[in-house]
C-alpha positions as CSV (number, residue, x, y, z in Angstrom):
1,M,-152.2,70.5,-37.2
2,Y,-149.8,67.7,-36.2
3,T,-148.9,66.0,-39.6
4,P,-148.7,62.2,-38.2
5,Y,-152.3,62.4,-36.7
6,L,-153.4,63.9,-40.3
7,C,-151.8,60.7,-41.6
8,I,-153.7,58.7,-39.2
9,L,-157.0,60.2,-40.4
10,I,-156.0,59.9,-44.1
11,S,-155.1,56.2,-43.7
12,Y,-158.4,55.6,-41.9
13,Y,-160.5,56.9,-44.8
14,L,-158.1,54.9,-47.2
15,I,-159.5,51.7,-45.6
16,Y,-163.1,52.8,-46.7
17,M,-162.7,54.5,-50.1
18,P,-162.5,51.4,-52.2
19,R,-165.4,50.0,-50.3
20,W,-167.8,53.0,-50.6
21,T,-166.8,53.5,-54.5
22,L,-166.2,50.6,-56.6
23,V,-167.3,47.7,-54.2
24,A,-170.8,49.6,-53.3
25,G,-171.1,50.7,-56.9
26,A,-170.7,47.3,-58.5
27,M,-173.2,46.0,-55.7
28,L,-175.9,48.6,-56.4
29,K,-175.8,47.6,-60.0
30,S,-175.9,43.9,-59.6
31,E,-179.2,42.1,-60.0
32,G,-181.5,42.8,-57.2
33,G,-179.4,45.9,-56.1
34,Y,-177.3,46.3,-53.0
35,D,-178.0,43.6,-50.4
36,N,-177.9,45.3,-47.0
37,V,-179.2,42.1,-45.3
38,Q,-176.2,39.9,-46.5
39,P,-173.8,42.2,-48.2
40,R,-170.7,39.8,-47.6
41,V,-172.5,37.0,-49.6
42,Q,-173.0,39.4,-52.5
43,H,-169.2,40.1,-52.1
44,E,-168.7,36.7,-53.5
45,G,-170.2,37.8,-56.7
46,L,-167.9,40.5,-57.4
47,K,-165.2,40.0,-60.1
48,G,-162.5,42.5,-61.6
49,A,-161.8,45.7,-60.3
50,P,-164.5,45.6,-57.6
51,L,-163.3,42.3,-56.2
52,R,-159.7,43.7,-56.2
53,A,-161.1,47.1,-54.4
54,L,-162.7,44.7,-51.7
55,W,-159.3,43.0,-51.2
56,A,-157.5,46.3,-51.1
57,H,-160.3,47.4,-48.3
58,Q,-159.7,44.3,-46.5
59,N,-156.0,44.6,-46.6
60,A,-156.2,48.1,-45.4
61,F,-157.5,46.9,-42.0
62,E,-154.4,45.0,-41.5
63,S,-152.0,47.8,-42.0
64,F,-153.8,50.6,-40.1
65,A,-153.4,49.3,-36.6
66,P,-149.7,48.6,-36.7
67,F,-149.4,52.1,-38.5
68,V,-151.3,53.8,-35.6
69,A,-149.2,51.9,-33.1
70,S,-145.8,52.9,-34.7
71,V,-146.9,56.6,-34.8
72,L,-148.1,56.3,-31.1
73,M,-145.0,54.4,-30.2
74,A,-142.9,57.0,-31.8
75,K,-144.6,60.1,-30.3
76,L,-144.4,58.7,-26.9
77,A,-140.7,57.8,-27.3
78,A,-140.2,61.4,-28.1
79,V,-138.9,60.6,-31.7
80,P,-138.2,64.0,-33.4
81,D,-141.6,65.3,-34.9
82,A,-139.9,65.5,-38.5
83,D,-139.2,62.1,-38.4
84,I,-142.6,61.0,-37.3
85,S,-144.3,63.1,-40.1
86,Q,-141.7,62.0,-43.0
87,W,-142.4,58.4,-42.0
88,S,-146.2,59.0,-41.7
89,M,-146.3,60.6,-45.0
90,I,-144.2,57.8,-46.8
91,F,-146.9,55.4,-45.4
92,V,-149.7,57.1,-46.7
93,G,-148.2,57.5,-49.9
94,A,-147.4,54.0,-50.1
95,R,-151.1,52.9,-49.1
96,V,-152.6,55.0,-51.8
97,L,-149.9,53.4,-54.3
98,Y,-151.1,50.1,-52.9
99,T,-154.6,50.7,-53.3
100,V,-154.5,52.2,-56.8
101,S,-152.3,49.5,-57.9
102,Y,-154.5,46.7,-56.4
103,I,-157.4,47.9,-58.0
104,A,-155.7,48.4,-61.4
105,N,-154.1,45.0,-61.2
106,W,-150.6,46.2,-61.2
107,H,-149.2,43.5,-59.0
108,P,-145.8,44.4,-58.9
109,I,-146.2,47.9,-58.1
110,R,-148.9,46.8,-55.3
111,S,-146.1,44.8,-54.0
112,L,-144.0,47.7,-53.6
113,G,-146.5,49.9,-52.1
114,F,-147.1,47.0,-49.4
115,V,-143.4,46.8,-48.7
116,V,-142.8,50.5,-48.4
117,G,-145.6,51.0,-46.1
118,M,-144.3,48.1,-43.9
119,A,-140.9,49.6,-44.0
120,A,-142.4,53.0,-42.9
121,I,-144.1,51.2,-39.8
122,T,-141.0,49.3,-39.0
123,A,-138.9,52.5,-39.3
124,L,-141.0,54.4,-36.9
125,M,-141.0,51.5,-34.4
126,V,-137.2,51.1,-34.7
127,L,-136.8,54.8,-34.1
128,A,-139.1,54.5,-30.9
129,M,-136.9,51.7,-29.6
130,Q,-133.6,53.9,-30.2
131,A,-135.1,57.1,-28.6
């Protein structure tokens, strides 16, 4: 299996894990249960870790497209597979750190995860431009 493509799949699921676990769980426990008609209205009542999980979910959408683009750019530019794999794994690790620290409210570590993830995307794009 090609590691960068696996990293894309993992990062895709990292978008939804906070939503499927903490956010949906809190919504199910709320008065009236899960509001499948207007779930975004129900989001407005979230607090604490479920709210931060929602924010992590939303931010993951923002980083996913540039990550996928950077992997594809690097692959199309014939960047060595080992380099693409390395930066892809760094991105996934950074996003796991970001998500966990966001939910736990460890904001300095969350910022570190964000910066490292963006650096991995940038590195892949720069490698593609230099190839």
